[in-house]
C-alpha positions in Angstrom: 59.1 -76.7 -2.2 58.0 -79.6 0.0 55.1 -79.1 2.4 57.4 -79.5 5.0 59.6 -76.7 4.0 56.6 -74.3 3.1 55.2 -75.3 6.7 58.1 -74.1 8.4 58.7 -71.1 6.6 55.4 -69.7 7.2 55.4 -70.6 11.2 53.2 -68.5 13.4 55.1 -67.2 16.1 52.7 -66.2 18.6 49.8 -68.1 20.0 47.9 -65.1 20.3 47.8 -63.9 16.4 44.2 -61.4 17.4 43.8 -61.1 21.1 40.5 -59.5 20.7 39.1 -62.6 18.1 40.8 -65.2 20.4 40.4 -64.0 23.8 36.5 -63.8 22.8 36.5 -67.1 22.2 38.5 -68.4 25.1 36.1 -66.2 27.1 33.2 -68.5 25.7 34.9 -71.4 26.6 36.2 -70.4 29.9 32.1 -69.4 30.9 31.4 -72.8 29.5 33.3 -74.7 31.9 32.7 -72.5 34.9 28.7 -73.1 34.5 29.9 -77.0 34.3 31.8 -76.3 37.6 29.2 -74.8 39.4 26.7 -77.5 38.1 28.9 -80.4 39.4 30.0 -78.7 42.3 25.9 -78.2 43.1 25.3 -82.0 42.2 28.1 -82.7 45.0 27.5 -80.6 47.7 23.1 -81.7 47.8 24.4 -85.1 47.4 27.1 -85.2 50.2 25.0 -82.7 52.3 24.7 -84.1 55.6 27.3 -87.0 55.3 30.6 -86.9 56.8 33.7 -87.2 54.5 32.4 -84.9 51.6 34.8 -81.8 52.3 37.9 -83.9 50.7 35.9 -85.1 47.9 34.9 -81.6 47.2 38.4 -80.0 47.4 39.6 -83.0 45.4 36.6 -82.3 42.6 37.6 -78.6 42.5 41.0 -79.2 42.0 39.9 -81.3 39.3 38.0 -78.9 37.9 40.6 -76.3 37.8 42.8 -78.4 36.0 40.3 -79.3 33.3 39.5 -75.4 33.2 42.5 -74.8 32.3 43.2 -77.6 30.0 39.8 -76.4 28.2 41.4 -72.9 27.9 44.5 -74.1 26.4 42.9 -76.1 23.9 40.6 -73.3 23.1 43.6 -71.1 22.7 45.2 -73.5 20.3 41.9 -74.2 18.6 41.5 -70.7 17.9 44.7 -70.1 16.4 43.7 -72.5 13.6 41.3 -69.9 12.8 42.6 -67.1 13.6 45.8 -67.4 12.3 44.4 -67.9 8.4 42.2 -65.0 9.0 44.7 -63.0 10.0 47.1 -64.4 6.9 44.1 -63.7 4.8 43.8 -60.0 6.2 47.5 -59.5 5.5 47.6 -60.7 1.9 44.5 -59.0 1.0 46.6 -55.6 2.2 48.8 -56.3 -0.2 46.3 -56.5 -3.0 45.0 -53.4 -2.2 48.2 -51.8 -2.7 48.3 -52.9 -6.0 51.1 -56.0 -5.4 48.7 -59.1 -6.8 51.6 -61.7 -6.2 51.1 -62.7 -3.0 49.8 -66.0 -2.6 48.4 -67.3 0.9 50.1 -70.3 2.3 48.5 -71.9 5.5 50.1 -74.2 8.0 48.8 -77.9 7.8 45.9 -78.2 10.1 44.9 -74.8 9.7 40.8 -74.0 8.6 40.3 -72.2 5.8 42.3 -74.4 3.4 39.5 -74.3 0.6 39.3 -70.8 0.7 43.0 -70.1 0.6 42.9 -72.3 -2.9 39.9 -69.9 -3.8 41.7 -66.5 -3.4 45.1 -67.7 -4.8 43.0 -68.6 -7.8 41.2 -65.3 -7.9 45.0 -63.7 -7.5 45.7 -66.3 -10.6 42.9 -64.9 -12.5 43.9 -61.2 -11.7 47.4 -61.2 -12.8 46.2 -62.9 -16.1 43.8 -60.1 -16.7 47.0 -57.9 -16.0 48.9 -59.5 -18.2 46.2 -59.5 -21.0 46.2 -55.5 -20.7 50.0 -55.5 -20.7 50.0 -57.5 -24.2 47.3 -55.4 -25.5 49.2 -52.1 -24.7 52.2 -53.5 -26.1 50.2 -54.4 -29.3 49.0 -51.0 -29.3 52.2 -49.8 -29.1 53.3 -51.3 -32.1 50.5 -50.1 -34.0 50.9 -46.3 -33.1 54.5 -46.5 -33.9 53.5 -47.6 -37.4 51.8 -44.3 -37.4 53.3 -41.2 -38.5 50.7 -38.5 -36.8 52.4 -35.8 -34.8 50.6 -37.0 -31.2 52.4 -40.0 -31.5 55.0 -39.5 -29.1 52.4 -38.0 -26.6 50.1 -41.5 -27.3 53.4 -43.6 -27.2 54.5 -42.1 -23.6 50.9 -42.1 -21.9 50.7 -46.0 -23.1 54.0 -47.0 -21.5 53.1 -44.8 -18.5 49.9 -47.0 -17.9 51.8 -49.8 -18.9 54.5 -49.5 -16.3 51.5 -48.9 -13.7 49.8 -52.2 -14.9 53.2 -53.7 -15.3 53.8 -53.0 -11.2 51.1 -55.2 -10.3 52.5 -58.5 -11.3 56.1 -57.9 -10.4 58.2 -58.2 -7.3 60.0 -55.0 -8.1 60.3 -52.3 -5.0 58.2 -49.5 -5.2 
């Protein structure tokens, strides 16, 4: 699968993925921009105090600062989406792992933050799947050895091992529960 196809399949439909976290970031950026706005207006006001024609300059400066404020808020929202979106993706994948589905893979969009972390997460899941496959192979070998015995408890042991194997195998296959 090409990166372009993978990116299209993993496209976020909402700009606000996590309203609380992104909202805090936007509030911080807007507060920062407002402080700058107030400082600039104070400088212009005191510099032009008493001079004729200062009002049109203040109005144009105020309108410019409002446009800059809107731009900063929009850019902050876009940038926060590149941070919060991957965090949301990690959380969703961790929930799958918690439920026993080790087949999930974190796929981030081009330009998203935490690309390296996604790679490490996916390697950890690969290692986990490998361990589960080792458990299954061990149980298969153990089942074969028990099948060779003529003990009266053989059927009960084989049943318990098969149940354990089925539980382990569910973690690495995409079959519905």
